[in-house]
C-alpha positions in Angstrom: -10.7 -25.8 -8.2 -9.6 -28.6 -6.0 -9.2 -28.6 -2.2 -9.7 -25.5 -0.2 -6.3 -24.7 1.4 -6.9 -21.2 2.9 -9.8 -18.9 3.5 -9.8 -15.4 4.9 -12.8 -13.0 5.6 -11.6 -9.4 5.7 -13.9 -6.6 6.5 -12.7 -3.3 5.0 -13.0 -1.2 8.1 -11.5 2.2 8.5 -8.6 0.7 10.5 -7.8 -1.9 7.8 -7.9 0.8 5.1 -5.7 3.1 7.1 -3.1 0.4 7.7 -3.2 -0.6 4.0 -2.8 3.0 2.7 -0.1 3.8 5.3 1.9 0.7 4.4 2.0 1.6 0.7 2.8 5.3 1.3 5.6 4.5 3.7 8.1 3.9 0.8 7.2 7.3 -0.6 7.5 9.1 2.7 11.2 8.0 2.8 11.9 9.6 -0.5 10.2 12.9 0.6 12.3 13.0 3.8 15.4 12.4 1.8 14.5 15.2 -0.6 14.0 17.6 2.3 17.3 16.5 3.9 19.2 17.0 0.7 17.7 20.4 0.2 18.7 21.4 3.7 22.3 20.3 3.0 22.2 22.3 -0.2 21.0 25.3 1.8 23.9 24.9 4.3 26.4 24.5 1.4 24.9 27.6 -0.2 25.4 29.6 3.1 29.1 28.6 3.2 29.5 29.4 -0.5 27.8 32.8 0.0 29.9 33.5 3.1 33.3 32.8 1.3 32.5 33.9 -2.2 29.8 36.4 -1.8 27.7 34.3 -4.3 24.1 33.7 -3.2 23.4 31.3 -6.1 23.9 28.1 -4.0 21.7 29.5 -1.2 19.0 30.4 -3.7 19.0 27.0 -5.3 18.9 25.3 -1.9 16.0 27.4 -0.8 14.1 26.7 -4.0 14.6 23.0 -3.7 13.6 23.2 0.0 10.4 25.0 -0.9 9.7 22.5 -3.7 10.2 19.6 -1.4 8.1 21.1 1.3 5.3 21.7 -1.3 5.5 18.1 -2.4 5.4 16.9 1.2 2.2 18.9 1.9 0.6 17.6 -1.2 1.7 14.1 -0.5 0.4 14.0 3.1 -2.9 15.6 2.0 -3.2 12.8 -0.7 -2.7 10.1 2.0 -5.6 11.5 4.0 -7.8 11.8 0.9 -6.9 8.3 -0.3 -8.0 6.7 3.0 -11.2 8.7 3.1 -12.0 8.1 -0.6 -11.2 4.4 -0.5 -13.5 3.9 2.5 -16.4 6.0 1.2 -16.4 4.6 -2.3 -16.3 1.0 -1.1 -19.1 1.7 1.4 -21.2 3.5 -1.2 -20.8 0.6 -3.6 -22.2 -1.7 -0.9 -25.3 0.3 0.1 -23.5 2.0 3.0 -22.1 -1.3 4.4 -18.4 -1.9 4.9 -17.1 -4.4 2.3 -16.5 -8.0 3.5 -14.3 -9.9 1.1 -13.9 -13.7 1.4 -10.7 -14.9 -0.3 -10.4 -18.6 -0.9 -7.2 -20.2 -2.0 -7.4 -23.6 -3.7 -4.8 -25.8 -5.3 -5.4 -24.3 -8.7 -6.4 -20.7 -8.0 -8.1 -18.1 -6.0 -11.8 -17.2 -5.6 -12.8 -13.9 -4.1 -16.4 -13.4 -3.0 -18.3 -10.4 -1.8 -21.0 -11.9 0.5 -23.1 -8.7 0.5 -23.8 -8.8 -3.3 -22.8 -12.3 -4.2 -20.1 -11.2 -6.7 -17.6 -13.9 -7.3 -14.3 -13.7 -9.1 -11.7 -16.4 -10.0 -8.0 -15.8 -10.4 -5.1 -18.0 -11.4 -2.0 -17.8 -9.3 0.1 -16.5 -12.2 -1.4 -13.0 -11.7 0.4 -12.6 -8.4 3.5 -10.5 -8.5 4.2 -10.0 -4.8 3.1 -10.9 -1.3 4.0 -8.6 1.6 2.9 -8.1 5.1 2.2 -5.2 7.4 1.5 -5.5 11.1 -2.0 -6.9 10.7 -2.4 -7.5 7.0 -1.2 -9.7 4.1 -1.1 -7.8 0.9 -1.1 -9.7 -2.4 -0.3 -7.6 -5.5 -1.3 -8.6 -9.0 -0.1 -7.8 -12.5 -3.2 -5.7 -12.9 -2.0 -3.5 -9.9 -4.8 -4.9 -7.7 -4.1 -5.6 -4.1 -5.9 -8.4 -2.2 -6.0 -7.3 1.4 -6.2 -10.1 3.9 -6.5 -9.6 7.7 -4.1 -12.0 9.4 -6.4 -12.8 12.3 -9.4 -13.5 10.1 -8.4 -16.8 8.5 -11.2 -19.5 8.8 -9.1 -22.1 7.0 -5.4 -22.2 7.4 -3.4 -19.2 8.7 -1.5 -16.2 7.4 2.0 -17.7 7.8 0.9 -20.8 5.8 -0.6 -18.8 3.0 2.6 -16.7 2.7 4.7 -19.8 2.4 2.3 -21.3 -0.1 2.2 -18.1 -2.3 6.0 -17.8 -2.2 6.3 -21.4 -3.3 3.9 -20.8 -6.2 5.8 -17.6 -7.2 9.1 -19.6 -7.1 7.7 -22.2 -9.5 7.0 -19.5 -12.1 
């Protein structure tokens, strides 16, 4: 695979999983908040329409949308909590109760990911990467197969997070 350019060892602790799940659900939270705000505006408009026309239809529609948005919000936030718990428990169970440690190595020609606990090793070409983003403590590399490589910024043993981001962006620009 060529020279080793970057290496990161990430332990999938509860904190890492929480940050990962929160980061990806953040976008959806904005949509839910917008839905609730729009439904409140429709309720207010419905109140004015009802006051001037004696028609309660706008108020009824606004209340229905508000209840629907509220229900979606409750389901959404419950799913966030379950996602964190399920992700952590499934990964621990698959590793005999141990937290997963994932070693990600970035070479000139591709990526190797290794689980030191069970010895599983997977090779990936760079052309599978669709996006690299960052949260407060993590680099998140998304693939075409909807996988996410989670890298803890402070756990690089070769290179660093900033250098890897620049390298991946350069690779993505070439394609």
